[in-house]
VEXLUM-143066 format. One record per residue (C-alpha): x negated, y negated, z; residue in three letters. Coordinates in Angstrom, 2 decimals. Each point is the difference from the previous one (the first is absolute). Layout:
# VEXLUM-143066
<atom><c1>X</c1><c2>Y</c2><c3>Z</c3><resn>ALA</resn></atom>
...
END
This chain:
# VEXLUM-143066
<atom><c1>-0.03</c1><c2>-0.18</c2><c3>-0.11</c3><resn>UNK</resn></atom>
<atom><c1>-1.02</c1><c2>-3.47</c2><c3>-0.28</c3><resn>UNK</resn></atom>
<atom><c1>0.66</c1><c2>-1.58</c2><c3>3.44</c3><resn>UNK</resn></atom>
<atom><c1>0.24</c1><c2>-3.36</c2><c3>-1.60</c3><resn>UNK</resn></atom>
<atom><c1>3.01</c1><c2>1.08</c2><c3>-1.85</c3><resn>UNK</resn></atom>
<atom><c1>1.71</c1><c2>0.64</c2><c3>3.42</c3><resn>UNK</resn></atom>
<atom><c1>2.25</c1><c2>-2.59</c2><c3>1.60</c3><resn>UNK</resn></atom>
<atom><c1>1.50</c1><c2>-0.29</c2><c3>3.39</c3><resn>UNK</resn></atom>
<atom><c1>2.14</c1><c2>-2.83</c2><c3>1.45</c3><resn>UNK</resn></atom>
<atom><c1>-0.58</c1><c2>-1.17</c2><c3>3.34</c3><resn>UNK</resn></atom>
<atom><c1>2.70</c1><c2>-2.18</c2><c3>1.71</c3><resn>UNK</resn></atom>
<atom><c1>2.53</c1><c2>0.31</c2><c3>2.96</c3><resn>UNK</resn></atom>
<atom><c1>3.47</c1><c2>1.26</c2><c3>-1.01</c3><resn>UNK</resn></atom>
<atom><c1>2.21</c1><c2>-2.63</c2><c3>-1.49</c3><resn>UNK</resn></atom>
<atom><c1>-3.01</c1><c2>-2.03</c2><c3>-1.29</c3><resn>UNK</resn></atom>
<atom><c1>1.08</c1><c2>0.62</c2><c3>-3.47</c3><resn>UNK</resn></atom>
<atom><c1>-2.06</c1><c2>2.96</c2><c3>-0.70</c3><resn>UNK</resn></atom>
<atom><c1>3.00</c1><c2>1.87</c2><c3>-1.84</c3><resn>UNK</resn></atom>
<atom><c1>-0.36</c1><c2>-2.56</c2><c3>-2.79</c3><resn>UNK</resn></atom>
<atom><c1>-3.72</c1><c2>0.82</c2><c3>-0.74</c3><resn>UNK</resn></atom>
<atom><c1>0.73</c1><c2>3.77</c2><c3>0.48</c3><resn>UNK</resn></atom>
<atom><c1>2.62</c1><c2>-0.41</c2><c3>-2.67</c3><resn>UNK</resn></atom>
<atom><c1>-2.35</c1><c2>-1.89</c2><c3>-2.46</c3><resn>UNK</resn></atom>
<atom><c1>-2.56</c1><c2>2.61</c2><c3>0.42</c3><resn>UNK</resn></atom>
<atom><c1>2.40</c1><c2>2.80</c2><c3>-0.71</c3><resn>UNK</resn></atom>
<atom><c1>1.23</c1><c2>-1.70</c2><c3>-3.16</c3><resn>UNK</resn></atom>
<atom><c1>-3.44</c1><c2>-0.73</c2><c3>-1.05</c3><resn>UNK</resn></atom>
<atom><c1>-0.99</c1><c2>3.69</c2><c3>-0.29</c3><resn>UNK</resn></atom>
<atom><c1>-1.41</c1><c2>0.47</c2><c3>3.61</c3><resn>UNK</resn></atom>
<atom><c1>0.62</c1><c2>3.34</c2><c3>1.51</c3><resn>UNK</resn></atom>
<atom><c1>1.37</c1><c2>-1.32</c2><c3>3.31</c3><resn>UNK</resn></atom>
<atom><c1>0.39</c1><c2>3.80</c2><c3>1.33</c3><resn>UNK</resn></atom>
<atom><c1>3.09</c1><c2>2.13</c2><c3>0.18</c3><resn>UNK</resn></atom>
<atom><c1>2.66</c1><c2>-0.30</c2><c3>1.14</c3><resn>UNK</resn></atom>
<atom><c1>0.48</c1><c2>-3.73</c2><c3>0.58</c3><resn>UNK</resn></atom>
<atom><c1>3.02</c1><c2>-1.70</c2><c3>1.58</c3><resn>UNK</resn></atom>
<atom><c1>1.72</c1><c2>-2.91</c2><c3>-1.08</c3><resn>UNK</resn></atom>
<atom><c1>-2.42</c1><c2>-2.30</c2><c3>1.74</c3><resn>UNK</resn></atom>
<atom><c1>-2.87</c1><c2>1.61</c2><c3>-1.92</c3><resn>UNK</resn></atom>
<atom><c1>-1.23</c1><c2>1.58</c2><c3>3.11</c3><resn>UNK</resn></atom>
<atom><c1>-1.64</c1><c2>3.58</c2><c3>-0.56</c3><resn>UNK</resn></atom>
<atom><c1>1.74</c1><c2>2.67</c2><c3>1.75</c3><resn>UNK</resn></atom>
<atom><c1>-0.06</c1><c2>1.90</c2><c3>2.36</c3><resn>UNK</resn></atom>
<atom><c1>-1.50</c1><c2>-2.51</c2><c3>2.52</c3><resn>UNK</resn></atom>
<atom><c1>-0.33</c1><c2>2.14</c2><c3>3.04</c3><resn>UNK</resn></atom>
<atom><c1>-3.71</c1><c2>1.13</c2><c3>-0.63</c3><resn>UNK</resn></atom>
<atom><c1>-1.00</c1><c2>-3.58</c2><c3>-0.14</c3><resn>UNK</resn></atom>
<atom><c1>2.09</c1><c2>-0.96</c2><c3>3.06</c3><resn>UNK</resn></atom>
<atom><c1>-1.77</c1><c2>2.94</c2><c3>1.90</c3><resn>UNK</resn></atom>
<atom><c1>-3.35</c1><c2>-1.58</c2><c3>-1.43</c3><resn>UNK</resn></atom>
<atom><c1>0.93</c1><c2>-3.30</c2><c3>1.58</c3><resn>UNK</resn></atom>
<atom><c1>0.57</c1><c2>1.86</c2><c3>3.31</c3><resn>UNK</resn></atom>
<atom><c1>-3.39</c1><c2>1.62</c2><c3>-0.17</c3><resn>UNK</resn></atom>
<atom><c1>-1.76</c1><c2>-3.39</c2><c3>-0.58</c3><resn>UNK</resn></atom>
<atom><c1>1.97</c1><c2>-2.25</c2><c3>2.63</c3><resn>UNK</resn></atom>
<atom><c1>-1.90</c1><c2>1.38</c2><c3>3.40</c3><resn>UNK</resn></atom>
<atom><c1>-3.22</c1><c2>-1.14</c2><c3>-1.53</c3><resn>UNK</resn></atom>
<atom><c1>1.29</c1><c2>-3.58</c2><c3>-0.05</c3><resn>UNK</resn></atom>
<atom><c1>-0.87</c1><c2>-1.78</c2><c3>3.32</c3><resn>UNK</resn></atom>
<atom><c1>3.06</c1><c2>-2.07</c2><c3>1.44</c3><resn>UNK</resn></atom>
<atom><c1>-1.45</c1><c2>-3.29</c2><c3>1.62</c3><resn>UNK</resn></atom>
<atom><c1>3.47</c1><c2>-0.86</c2><c3>1.49</c3><resn>UNK</resn></atom>
<atom><c1>2.03</c1><c2>-3.11</c2><c3>-1.06</c3><resn>UNK</resn></atom>
<atom><c1>0.82</c1><c2>1.45</c2><c3>-3.49</c3><resn>UNK</resn></atom>
<atom><c1>-3.84</c1><c2>0.02</c2><c3>-1.08</c3><resn>UNK</resn></atom>
<atom><c1>-1.98</c1><c2>3.09</c2><c3>-1.12</c3><resn>UNK</resn></atom>
<atom><c1>-3.60</c1><c2>1.07</c2><c3>-0.70</c3><resn>UNK</resn></atom>
<atom><c1>-0.42</c1><c2>1.85</c2><c3>-3.38</c3><resn>UNK</resn></atom>
<atom><c1>-3.85</c1><c2>0.19</c2><c3>0.32</c3><resn>UNK</resn></atom>
<atom><c1>-0.42</c1><c2>3.89</c2><c3>0.73</c3><resn>UNK</resn></atom>
<atom><c1>1.92</c1><c2>0.63</c2><c3>-3.35</c3><resn>UNK</resn></atom>
<atom><c1>-2.60</c1><c2>-1.22</c2><c3>-2.01</c3><resn>UNK</resn></atom>
<atom><c1>-2.88</c1><c2>2.25</c2><c3>1.70</c3><resn>UNK</resn></atom>
<atom><c1>1.61</c1><c2>3.11</c2><c3>1.39</c3><resn>UNK</resn></atom>
<atom><c1>0.19</c1><c2>3.15</c2><c3>-2.31</c3><resn>UNK</resn></atom>
<atom><c1>3.54</c1><c2>0.25</c2><c3>-1.54</c3><resn>UNK</resn></atom>
<atom><c1>1.48</c1><c2>3.08</c2><c3>1.46</c3><resn>UNK</resn></atom>
<atom><c1>0.80</c1><c2>2.63</c2><c3>-2.46</c3><resn>UNK</resn></atom>
<atom><c1>3.66</c1><c2>0.31</c2><c3>1.28</c3><resn>UNK</resn></atom>
<atom><c1>0.27</c1><c2>-3.45</c2><c3>-1.43</c3><resn>UNK</resn></atom>
<atom><c1>-1.54</c1><c2>0.88</c2><c3>-3.18</c3><resn>UNK</resn></atom>
<atom><c1>1.94</c1><c2>3.12</c2><c3>-0.49</c3><resn>UNK</resn></atom>
<atom><c1>3.29</c1><c2>-1.88</c2><c3>0.76</c3><resn>UNK</resn></atom>
<atom><c1>-0.90</c1><c2>-2.82</c2><c3>-2.57</c3><resn>UNK</resn></atom>
<atom><c1>-0.75</c1><c2>2.62</c2><c3>-2.58</c3><resn>UNK</resn></atom>
<atom><c1>3.26</c1><c2>1.92</c2><c3>0.64</c3><resn>UNK</resn></atom>
<atom><c1>1.94</c1><c2>-3.51</c2><c3>-0.43</c3><resn>UNK</resn></atom>
<atom><c1>-2.00</c1><c2>-0.51</c2><c3>-3.34</c3><resn>UNK</resn></atom>
<atom><c1>0.33</c1><c2>3.50</c2><c3>-1.40</c3><resn>UNK</resn></atom>
<atom><c1>1.85</c1><c2>-1.36</c2><c3>-3.04</c3><resn>UNK</resn></atom>
<atom><c1>-2.52</c1><c2>-2.78</c2><c3>-0.72</c3><resn>UNK</resn></atom>
<atom><c1>-3.07</c1><c2>2.06</c2><c3>0.86</c3><resn>UNK</resn></atom>
<atom><c1>1.06</c1><c2>2.68</c2><c3>-2.62</c3><resn>UNK</resn></atom>
<atom><c1>1.67</c1><c2>-2.24</c2><c3>-2.77</c3><resn>UNK</resn></atom>
<atom><c1>-1.92</c1><c2>-0.22</c2><c3>-3.36</c3><resn>UNK</resn></atom>
<atom><c1>1.06</c1><c2>-3.60</c2><c3>-0.70</c3><resn>UNK</resn></atom>
<atom><c1>-2.77</c1><c2>-2.13</c2><c3>-0.93</c3><resn>UNK</resn></atom>
<atom><c1>1.66</c1><c2>-2.80</c2><c3>2.44</c3><resn>UNK</resn></atom>
<atom><c1>1.31</c1><c2>1.08</c2><c3>3.34</c3><resn>UNK</resn></atom>
<atom><c1>0.65</c1><c2>-1.27</c2><c3>3.55</c3><resn>UNK</resn></atom>
<atom><c1>2.70</c1><c2>-0.36</c2><c3>2.87</c3><resn>UNK</resn></atom>
<atom><c1>2.05</c1><c2>-2.28</c2><c3>2.02</c3><resn>UNK</resn></atom>
<atom><c1>1.17</c1><c2>0.62</c2><c3>3.56</c3><resn>UNK</resn></atom>
<atom><c1>0.16</c1><c2>-2.85</c2><c3>2.37</c3><resn>UNK</resn></atom>
<atom><c1>-1.33</c1><c2>1.99</c2><c3>2.83</c3><resn>UNK</resn></atom>
<atom><c1>-3.42</c1><c2>0.16</c2><c3>-1.71</c3><resn>UNK</resn></atom>
<atom><c1>-0.73</c1><c2>-3.27</c2><c3>1.24</c3><resn>UNK</resn></atom>
<atom><c1>0.03</c1><c2>1.60</c2><c3>3.49</c3><resn>UNK</resn></atom>
<atom><c1>-2.83</c1><c2>2.20</c2><c3>-0.85</c3><resn>UNK</resn></atom>
<atom><c1>-1.83</c1><c2>-2.56</c2><c3>-2.47</c3><resn>UNK</resn></atom>
<atom><c1>-3.46</c1><c2>0.47</c2><c3>1.67</c3><resn>UNK</resn></atom>
<atom><c1>-0.27</c1><c2>3.63</c2><c3>-0.61</c3><resn>UNK</resn></atom>
<atom><c1>1.67</c1><c2>0.02</c2><c3>-3.53</c3><resn>UNK</resn></atom>
<atom><c1>-2.75</c1><c2>-2.38</c2><c3>-0.98</c3><resn>UNK</resn></atom>
<atom><c1>-2.61</c1><c2>2.59</c2><c3>1.62</c3><resn>UNK</resn></atom>
<atom><c1>1.49</c1><c2>2.63</c2><c3>-2.06</c3><resn>UNK</resn></atom>
<atom><c1>0.56</c1><c2>-1.94</c2><c3>-3.24</c3><resn>UNK</resn></atom>
<atom><c1>-2.53</c1><c2>-2.74</c2><c3>0.00</c3><resn>UNK</resn></atom>
<atom><c1>-0.14</c1><c2>-0.39</c2><c3>-3.82</c3><resn>UNK</resn></atom>
<atom><c1>3.71</c1><c2>-0.09</c2><c3>-0.89</c3><resn>UNK</resn></atom>
<atom><c1>1.84</c1><c2>-3.58</c2><c3>-0.53</c3><resn>UNK</resn></atom>
<atom><c1>1.99</c1><c2>-1.42</c2><c3>2.86</c3><resn>UNK</resn></atom>
<atom><c1>2.97</c1><c2>-2.30</c2><c3>-0.44</c3><resn>UNK</resn></atom>
<atom><c1>0.77</c1><c2>-2.01</c2><c3>3.12</c3><resn>UNK</resn></atom>
<atom><c1>3.56</c1><c2>-1.39</c2><c3>-0.34</c3><resn>UNK</resn></atom>
<atom><c1>0.74</c1><c2>-2.99</c2><c3>2.15</c3><resn>UNK</resn></atom>
<atom><c1>3.21</c1><c2>-1.63</c2><c3>0.84</c3><resn>UNK</resn></atom>
<atom><c1>1.22</c1><c2>-2.51</c2><c3>2.13</c3><resn>UNK</resn></atom>
<atom><c1>0.38</c1><c2>1.74</c2><c3>3.11</c3><resn>UNK</resn></atom>
<atom><c1>3.23</c1><c2>-1.71</c2><c3>0.97</c3><resn>UNK</resn></atom>
<atom><c1>1.57</c1><c2>1.55</c2><c3>-2.85</c3><resn>UNK</resn></atom>
<atom><c1>-1.78</c1><c2>3.42</c2><c3>0.54</c3><resn>UNK</resn></atom>
<atom><c1>1.67</c1><c2>0.43</c2><c3>3.49</c3><resn>UNK</resn></atom>
<atom><c1>3.34</c1><c2>-0.77</c2><c3>-0.85</c3><resn>UNK</resn></atom>
<atom><c1>1.10</c1><c2>3.70</c2><c3>-0.91</c3><resn>UNK</resn></atom>
<atom><c1>-0.86</c1><c2>3.13</c2><c3>2.05</c3><resn>UNK</resn></atom>
<atom><c1>-2.72</c1><c2>2.27</c2><c3>-0.89</c3><resn>UNK</resn></atom>
<atom><c1>-1.36</c1><c2>3.26</c2><c3>1.63</c3><resn>UNK</resn></atom>
<atom><c1>-3.25</c1><c2>-1.67</c2><c3>1.19</c3><resn>UNK</resn></atom>
<atom><c1>2.00</c1><c2>-2.60</c2><c3>2.07</c3><resn>UNK</resn></atom>
<atom><c1>-0.67</c1><c2>2.03</c2><c3>3.10</c3><resn>UNK</resn></atom>
<atom><c1>-3.85</c1><c2>0.57</c2><c3>-0.01</c3><resn>UNK</resn></atom>
<atom><c1>0.50</c1><c2>2.41</c2><c3>2.68</c3><resn>UNK</resn></atom>
<atom><c1>1.44</c1><c2>2.57</c2><c3>-2.45</c3><resn>UNK</resn></atom>
<atom><c1>-3.27</c1><c2>0.43</c2><c3>-1.21</c3><resn>UNK</resn></atom>
<atom><c1>-1.97</c1><c2>0.03</c2><c3>3.11</c3><resn>UNK</resn></atom>
<atom><c1>-1.05</c1><c2>-3.64</c2><c3>-0.01</c3><resn>UNK</resn></atom>
<atom><c1>0.33</c1><c2>-1.90</c2><c3>3.37</c3><resn>UNK</resn></atom>
<atom><c1>1.53</c1><c2>-3.48</c2><c3>0.17</c3><resn>UNK</resn></atom>
<atom><c1>1.73</c1><c2>-2.24</c2><c3>2.17</c3><resn>UNK</resn></atom>
<atom><c1>3.46</c1><c2>1.50</c2><c3>-0.37</c3><resn>UNK</resn></atom>
<atom><c1>3.10</c1><c2>-2.41</c2><c3>-0.28</c3><resn>UNK</resn></atom>
<atom><c1>3.64</c1><c2>0.38</c2><c3>-0.56</c3><resn>UNK</resn></atom>
<atom><c1>0.01</c1><c2>-2.78</c2><c3>-2.48</c3><resn>UNK</resn></atom>
<atom><c1>-0.02</c1><c2>1.79</c2><c3>-3.33</c3><resn>UNK</resn></atom>
<atom><c1>-1.32</c1><c2>-2.93</c2><c3>-1.85</c3><resn>UNK</resn></atom>
<atom><c1>-2.95</c1><c2>-0.11</c2><c3>2.49</c3><resn>UNK</resn></atom>
<atom><c1>-0.63</c1><c2>3.62</c2><c3>-0.43</c3><resn>UNK</resn></atom>
<atom><c1>-0.11</c1><c2>-0.54</c2><c3>-3.77</c3><resn>UNK</resn></atom>
<atom><c1>-2.31</c1><c2>-2.89</c2><c3>0.48</c3><resn>UNK</resn></atom>
<atom><c1>-2.31</c1><c2>1.93</c2><c3>2.22</c3><resn>UNK</resn></atom>
<atom><c1>-0.15</c1><c2>2.83</c2><c3>-2.72</c3><resn>UNK</resn></atom>
<atom><c1>-0.80</c1><c2>-2.55</c2><c3>-2.69</c3><resn>UNK</resn></atom>
<atom><c1>-2.77</c1><c2>-1.55</c2><c3>2.35</c3><resn>UNK</resn></atom>
<atom><c1>-1.52</c1><c2>3.54</c2><c3>0.38</c3><resn>UNK</resn></atom>
<atom><c1>0.17</c1><c2>0.84</c2><c3>-3.61</c3><resn>UNK</resn></atom>
<atom><c1>-1.73</c1><c2>-3.30</c2><c3>-0.83</c3><resn>UNK</resn></atom>
<atom><c1>-2.59</c1><c2>0.39</c2><c3>2.68</c3><resn>UNK</resn></atom>
<atom><c1>-1.10</c1><c2>3.32</c2><c3>-1.26</c3><resn>UNK</resn></atom>
<atom><c1>-0.33</c1><c2>-1.22</c2><c3>-3.26</c3><resn>UNK</resn></atom>
<atom><c1>-2.23</c1><c2>-2.90</c2><c3>0.84</c3><resn>UNK</resn></atom>
<atom><c1>-2.02</c1><c2>2.23</c2><c3>2.32</c3><resn>UNK</resn></atom>
<atom><c1>-0.82</c1><c2>2.39</c2><c3>-2.90</c3><resn>UNK</resn></atom>
<atom><c1>-3.25</c1><c2>-0.36</c2><c3>-1.86</c3><resn>UNK</resn></atom>
<atom><c1>1.41</c1><c2>-1.02</c2><c3>-3.62</c3><resn>UNK</resn></atom>
<atom><c1>-0.35</c1><c2>2.89</c2><c3>-2.72</c3><resn>UNK</resn></atom>
<atom><c1>-1.83</c1><c2>-0.61</c2><c3>-3.15</c3><resn>UNK</resn></atom>
<atom><c1>3.20</c1><c2>-0.61</c2><c3>-1.79</c3><resn>UNK</resn></atom>
<atom><c1>2.70</c1><c2>-2.13</c2><c3>1.58</c3><resn>UNK</resn></atom>
<atom><c1>2.50</c1><c2>-2.71</c2><c3>-1.12</c3><resn>UNK</resn></atom>
<atom><c1>2.43</c1><c2>-1.75</c2><c3>2.34</c3><resn>UNK</resn></atom>
<atom><c1>3.32</c1><c2>-0.99</c2><c3>-1.80</c3><resn>UNK</resn></atom>
<atom><c1>2.73</c1><c2>-2.03</c2><c3>1.38</c3><resn>UNK</resn></atom>
<atom><c1>3.56</c1><c2>1.29</c2><c3>-0.68</c3><resn>UNK</resn></atom>
<atom><c1>1.09</c1><c2>-3.34</c2><c3>-0.66</c3><resn>UNK</resn></atom>
<atom><c1>-2.44</c1><c2>-0.64</c2><c3>-2.57</c3><resn>UNK</resn></atom>
<atom><c1>1.15</c1><c2>3.36</c2><c3>-1.63</c3><resn>UNK</resn></atom>
<atom><c1>3.63</c1><c2>-1.36</c2><c3>-0.05</c3><resn>UNK</resn></atom>
<atom><c1>-0.39</c1><c2>-3.68</c2><c3>-0.68</c3><resn>UNK</resn></atom>
<atom><c1>-3.23</c1><c2>0.27</c2><c3>-2.25</c3><resn>UNK</resn></atom>
<atom><c1>0.23</c1><c2>3.44</c2><c3>-1.31</c3><resn>UNK</resn></atom>
<atom><c1>-1.59</c1><c2>-0.58</c2><c3>-3.32</c3><resn>UNK</resn></atom>
<atom><c1>-3.02</c1><c2>-1.55</c2><c3>1.50</c3><resn>UNK</resn></atom>
<atom><c1>-0.18</c1><c2>2.55</c2><c3>2.81</c3><resn>UNK</resn></atom>
<atom><c1>0.18</c1><c2>3.04</c2><c3>-2.18</c3><resn>UNK</resn></atom>
<atom><c1>-2.78</c1><c2>-1.38</c2><c3>-2.16</c3><resn>UNK</resn></atom>
<atom><c1>-2.26</c1><c2>-0.18</c2><c3>3.22</c3><resn>UNK</resn></atom>
<atom><c1>1.29</c1><c2>3.44</c2><c3>1.05</c3><resn>UNK</resn></atom>
<atom><c1>-0.94</c1><c2>1.20</c2><c3>-3.65</c3><resn>UNK</resn></atom>
<atom><c1>-3.48</c1><c2>-1.56</c2><c3>0.19</c3><resn>UNK</resn></atom>
<atom><c1>-0.67</c1><c2>1.87</c2><c3>3.32</c3><resn>UNK</resn></atom>
<atom><c1>1.37</c1><c2>3.14</c2><c3>-1.12</c3><resn>UNK</resn></atom>
<atom><c1>-1.07</c1><c2>0.49</c2><c3>-3.42</c3><resn>UNK</resn></atom>
<atom><c1>3.47</c1><c2>1.01</c2><c3>-0.85</c3><resn>UNK</resn></atom>
<atom><c1>2.89</c1><c2>-1.84</c2><c3>-2.08</c3><resn>UNK</resn></atom>
<atom><c1>3.17</c1><c2>-0.06</c2><c3>2.29</c3><resn>UNK</resn></atom>
<atom><c1>3.58</c1><c2>0.02</c2><c3>-0.56</c3><resn>UNK</resn></atom>
<atom><c1>2.21</c1><c2>-2.77</c2><c3>0.69</c3><resn>UNK</resn></atom>
<atom><c1>2.80</c1><c2>0.62</c2><c3>2.46</c3><resn>UNK</resn></atom>
<atom><c1>3.15</c1><c2>-2.08</c2><c3>1.03</c3><resn>UNK</resn></atom>
<atom><c1>-0.66</c1><c2>-1.99</c2><c3>2.97</c3><resn>UNK</resn></atom>
<atom><c1>2.46</c1><c2>-2.00</c2><c3>2.39</c3><resn>UNK</resn></atom>
<atom><c1>-1.06</c1><c2>-3.69</c2><c3>0.78</c3><resn>UNK</resn></atom>
<atom><c1>2.70</c1><c2>0.19</c2><c3>3.02</c3><resn>UNK</resn></atom>
<atom><c1>-2.41</c1><c2>2.60</c2><c3>1.74</c3><resn>UNK</resn></atom>
<atom><c1>-2.34</c1><c2>-3.03</c2><c3>0.63</c3><resn>UNK</resn></atom>
<atom><c1>0.91</c1><c2>-1.93</c2><c3>3.35</c3><resn>UNK</resn></atom>
<atom><c1>2.77</c1><c2>1.89</c2><c3>1.13</c3><resn>UNK</resn></atom>
<atom><c1>-1.02</c1><c2>-0.64</c2><c3>3.61</c3><resn>UNK</resn></atom>
<atom><c1>1.11</c1><c2>-3.63</c2><c3>-0.39</c3><resn>UNK</resn></atom>
<atom><c1>3.36</c1><c2>1.12</c2><c3>-0.85</c3><resn>UNK</resn></atom>
<atom><c1>0.38</c1><c2>2.83</c2><c3>2.49</c3><resn>UNK</resn></atom>
<atom><c1>2.64</c1><c2>-1.55</c2><c3>2.65</c3><resn>UNK</resn></atom>
<atom><c1>-0.64</c1><c2>1.41</c2><c3>3.62</c3><resn>UNK</resn></atom>
<atom><c1>-3.43</c1><c2>1.52</c2><c3>-0.61</c3><resn>UNK</resn></atom>
<atom><c1>-3.08</c1><c2>-1.77</c2><c3>1.72</c3><resn>UNK</resn></atom>
<atom><c1>-3.10</c1><c2>1.24</c2><c3>-1.69</c3><resn>UNK</resn></atom>
<atom><c1>-2.39</c1><c2>-2.70</c2><c3>0.01</c3><resn>UNK</resn></atom>
<atom><c1>-2.17</c1><c2>1.61</c2><c3>2.56</c3><resn>UNK</resn></atom>
<atom><c1>-3.19</c1><c2>-1.89</c2><c3>1.21</c3><resn>UNK</resn></atom>
<atom><c1>-2.26</c1><c2>3.02</c2><c3>-0.95</c3><resn>UNK</resn></atom>
<atom><c1>0.74</c1><c2>-0.60</c2><c3>-3.83</c3><resn>UNK</resn></atom>
<atom><c1>-1.58</c1><c2>-3.49</c2><c3>0.08</c3><resn>UNK</resn></atom>
<atom><c1>-3.40</c1><c2>0.81</c2><c3>-1.03</c3><resn>UNK</resn></atom>
<atom><c1>1.14</c1><c2>2.46</c2><c3>-2.83</c3><resn>UNK</resn></atom>
<atom><c1>2.55</c1><c2>-2.61</c2><c3>-1.25</c3><resn>UNK</resn></atom>
<atom><c1>-2.55</c1><c2>-2.64</c2><c3>-0.26</c3><resn>UNK</resn></atom>
<atom><c1>-2.53</c1><c2>2.33</c2><c3>-1.64</c3><resn>UNK</resn></atom>
<atom><c1>2.17</c1><c2>1.18</c2><c3>-2.56</c3><resn>UNK</resn></atom>
<atom><c1>1.42</c1><c2>-3.51</c2><c3>-0.82</c3><resn>UNK</resn></atom>
<atom><c1>3.73</c1><c2>0.41</c2><c3>1.28</c3><resn>UNK</resn></atom>
<atom><c1>2.14</c1><c2>-2.64</c2><c3>1.12</c3><resn>UNK</resn></atom>
<atom><c1>-0.36</c1><c2>-0.35</c2><c3>3.86</c3><resn>UNK</resn></atom>
END
């Protein structure tokens, strides 16, 4: 296989990764089999289990802060590798020249995925976190994956903490050789320019799929949902979102 023809999409659930998965599938990339309507590779359970294998090696510092440093130097357990290979069986055995996968929980194990697949292409999908946490997602409760955090009954706060963890683990991971960050909002509002940027990075012509401009800035129109959490401030500023 040519590792540079492998692609995975990193990003919290509801960050818009579905749009990129569908784009890749329609562009001839084998994204594994079977897929659900969100473009997720199924069955996901082996990767969920892999998340739980890695979680105990993250050091919880309290106050929703985590130290990921052990993940970059310790041996990757064989149990983890076996679970990832089980999850990726249809991709690993594919004869397609271009292949990849998408499952949001991949973000939870990003450091060890990079160590297993250092030369593939990584797309880091970014979305305004206030839009990202409007809907429920399997990763909303980090404890389900063995990750400690300050539990709260406020569902939006739980989602914000999940977003914080996934953002922190991304930034704590030494960047792989081939990494491109893409804002979901740019994909929607400036699709042609964004696709040209993606094509240059991937070396692959990409299909154009329908997009919905009303998916941008939904949090401003969501009545009764307080989602503008202080923990978002640095990333909101970094990615150029309206404060």
